N, C-alpha and C positions, 0 to 999 in steps of 0.2 A: 757664213750670211753678214750678221756683226757684226765679226770678225774682219770681214773684208770693209763694212760700215764704216767703224771706226779705225781703218789704217788708210783709209780714203780723206778720214778729214782731222787726222793726222798727218797724212803729205797737205792738206788744202794749208790750217794752220802753220805750218813748217811753211812753207809755200811763200806764205801773207808777210810774217815774220821775214824771209828773206827778202822782200820787197821793202820793206816801211825799212829796211838795215837796223832791225828793234838791238842790234849787237852798238852798231855809232850810239843811238836812242839812248840806251842805260849809258854811256861813255859820256853825251853830253849833260845828263841828266846829274851824275856825279862831280861833273866839273862845276854846272852851275854850282853846286850847293859848297864844295871844296873850296872856290873862287872867293864865294856870300863869307865864308865859314873862318876865311883863316889869311885873308885878303881884301873881302872888300867892309868888311863891317867885322873884322881882328880885334876887336876893342868891346864887341857885344858878347855874354850870356851865350854858349854853345847852343845851347834850348832854346833862347829867344830867335838860334835863326831858324836851328831845324825845323820850331814849329811854326815859328813865320805861318800863319793863314795867307799870305797876298804873296812870298814869293814861295809857294807852294802852288799855290796856284796860275803864278807865272811859268813855274815849271814845267807845269800840265797844259796850260797850251801853248809854250814852245814845245815838248813833242810833242804835243796832237801835232800842230804843223809840218812841222820837218816830218812826222810821220807822209803826211799827208802827201808834202813833197816830194817825197821817194816813189809816192803811188802813183805823182803826174809825169817826176819825171819817166820810170819807168814807161809809164802808156805812152808817150811819147817819143823813145827811143826805142819798143821793142826790137824793132826792123834793126838797129845799129847792135842792139845789142849780142841778134840773136848772132852779129858776126866777130863781134869784142870781146863776146863773156857765156858762148854757148851752152855749157853744163852748168851754170847758174837762171840761164834766161829755159832752159828749160823747167828749172822747178820753178819759177815765176812765173809759166806757163802754165802748171798747175790750177791755177785761181784764174775764170776770166775775168776777162778784160770789162766786162757787166759789172761784175762785184767787187773787180778793185777802182774802177767810179763810183761806186757806194761806199764805200768804207774809206774813199775821198771827200768825198762830201759832209759822210756822217764825221770825220776825224774833224773838219776844218770847222763847222756848226760848234762840236763840245770847244775845238780851242778859241773860239766868241764866248760861249758860254764860262768856259772856266775866266778866260780876261776880264769880261764883267762882275766875276766878283770879287778885284783891284780895283778898278776907277773906269770911267768914261772912253780917257781917252788911251786905255790899255786899250779893249775896245779898236777905238782906231789904229793903232798901233800894228792891232796880229790882222786887221785886217786889209788893212797894204804892204803886211809882210809876208803874206799869204795873194794876195796878188802878182805880188813884183818875183813873188818862186812860179805863178803860173805863168806868167811873160815871158820869167825869163826858161824855163822846160819849155814851152811853144814855138818862141821865136827867138828872143837874144839868145841867148849858146852859138846860135849857127854865124854869128858877129864874129867878123875879128875881133879881137884885143875885148868890147865889151863884153863880151860871153865869157871869159876867165875875172875880168877884172867883179861881175857881177856877184857869180859862181862866193869868187871867194867872199863878198863884204855879207852875202847872204848862209856862210859861214858861220865869220863870227859873230854875226846878227845878233845868236842865245845870252852869248855873255854881254854884247851891250844892251839886254834886257834888265841885266842884276845891277848891271855898273848904274843905267839911269835908277834904275831901283835908290838905289844903295845912295848915290852922288853923293861914291865917292873921288877924288879929283888930281889922287896924288898921283903924283908924275912915273914912280916907279913903278906904278898901275898902266899905263900908256906905253910904258917899258916893253913889258911885257910882253902889252896888249898888240905891242909892232913886232914881237920877235910873230910869235903867234902866227900874226897875217904874214907876218913874209911864207914860213914853215905853210904856211896854207896858199897863199900863191904857188910855191912850187913843184907839190901836191897836184895844184892843179892843172900847171903846163907838163910836168910828167906823165898823167893820165890821158895827156892829146896825143905824148910822144908813146903812147902805151894803144889807145884807138886810134892807128890812122888809118887801117883798113878800114874802116866800121865805119868813122866820122867819111870818109872818102866817097865812101859807097851817096852816105844818103845828105855828100853834098853841104858838110859843113866846112868853113874855112877860119876855124882855128888856122893857127902862127906855124905849128909844120910842116901843115899842105899848101900855105899861104908864101914862107916861107924859106922850109926850108929846116933836118933837122940841126943841119948844123949854127941857126940861127938861135934857134930856141933853144937850144946849150949851150949858147953864149947869154937868153936871157937865164938861163937857172944857174948856170953861175953867175953872174951881177945880183942876186935876188941874195945866192948862198953869202956872199963877201958881202953884203947888205946885212944880212943879219948877224956877222960878228960884231958888228955893232952895240946891239941894242946886249949881245952877251957879252962884253967888256966895258959895258955902263954895268950890270946887273951884280956884276962880281966887282969888281971895282969902288964902283957910286954907292954903293946901297947895301941892308942889310940881310942876306940873303938865308942865313945862315947854312946848311948843309947844304942847297940845294945847289948853293952852285956845280957842287958834283957833277949836278945835271945837267950843269950847262959846258963845265968842263968834259964833261960825257956827246953831250951835242955836238958843239966844235970838233972832235972826234972825228962822230958821226961823219959830220961836213963836210971836214977832206976827202973822207974814203967816201960819203958821196959824190964830194966834183973828180977822184981820182977812177971812176965808175962809171960815170958820166961820159968821160972823155974817149971813154975805150965801148962804150953801150950804141950798142946798132939791133938788137932784137925785139921781143916784141918778149918774152921773161927776164932781159939785164931791168926795161923797163919800169918790170911786175917789182922786180926787187927794188931798184933806188922805191919805186914809190912806197912797199912797203919800209921803210928805213927813215918818209919821213913819215907817216902814219908812224912810227913805233916812236919817233921825238914826241909830237904833237900829243898821243896819248900821254908816257911814262911822263912828260909835261905837267899831266895833274893829277896826276899822284905824289909827283915829285913836291905838290904843296903844301904837304904834310911835312917838309923835311926843313922850308923857313924857318921855322921854329920850334926842334919838340918837343922840346919841357913845356909850352905854352898851348901842343896841344896833347900832351900826358894831363896837364893842368884841370884843362880845359873840360876832355872827356872823362877826367872820372875824381 
C-alpha cells in the first residue's frame, strides 16, 4: 500500500511539473541570470550579481508567475490539448482541476510576496503581469493577431524585468531583444499551424484557420527574413566574440527552417519546425557565455 501511495504521489508531482513546464522555467531562470551577469551588468563583479537579493526575488517572482500562467493556460485549454497533445494531457490530468487552481493562486500570492521584497513598483508590475496572463488565457488568445502578439510579449517579459532593474539601455541589447522577439513570434505562429485541429474545435481565431496555411507560412517567411537584420548587425557592428558562431548557425538553421516550411503540411513537420526555433532560443541562452570567454573565466575563477 505504501509503495502504491508513493508511486501515486510521484506521478502527481510529475504531472504538476508537466503542467507548469518546469524545464521551461529552469531555462528562463538560467537565461535571466546569464543575461544579468554577462550582458546587463557585465561591469559588476559576478558575486554581486549572483548574490543580489533584489535580483533573486525578481527571478523568483517571475518564475512563480510563469508557473501560475502555465497552470491557468492548461486549465482553459484542457479540451483543446486533449486533441493536440493527447499523451501529455493524460499526464497533466493526473492532478485535478481543483488542485491546479489552488496551486495557481498560491503561486500568484508567492509572486506578489517575493516582489514586495524589492519594491512597491515591483508589486504593481507583477500584479499587472499576472492579470494580463489570466486575460490572455481566458479571452485574448482566441482573438486574431492579438493572441499571438500578447503571447510573444508575455514570453519576453521576464527578460524585460531584469532589463528595467539594471537600466542598461545599450543599443546592442535592443538588437539582441529584437532577434529573440522575432524567434518567439515565429514560434507562436508555428504553434498555431501545429495546433489547427484543436483550435478549430474550440473556435479559436488563429491566422492559419482564418487566412489559411499559405498566409501563415508567408508571415513566418517574413519574420525569418527580418531576423537576418539583427543577426547581420550583431555580427558586423558589435563585439559579440565567439557568439558570432551562434548567429552564423542560427542563420543556417533559419534557411533550413524556410526550406522545410515550404514543404511542410503535416503536424509532425510543424512540430519539427517548432523544435528548430526552440533550439535557436535555448542555445542562444547559453551562447551568452561565448561573448567574452576570457572575461567569463576571469569572473568565475
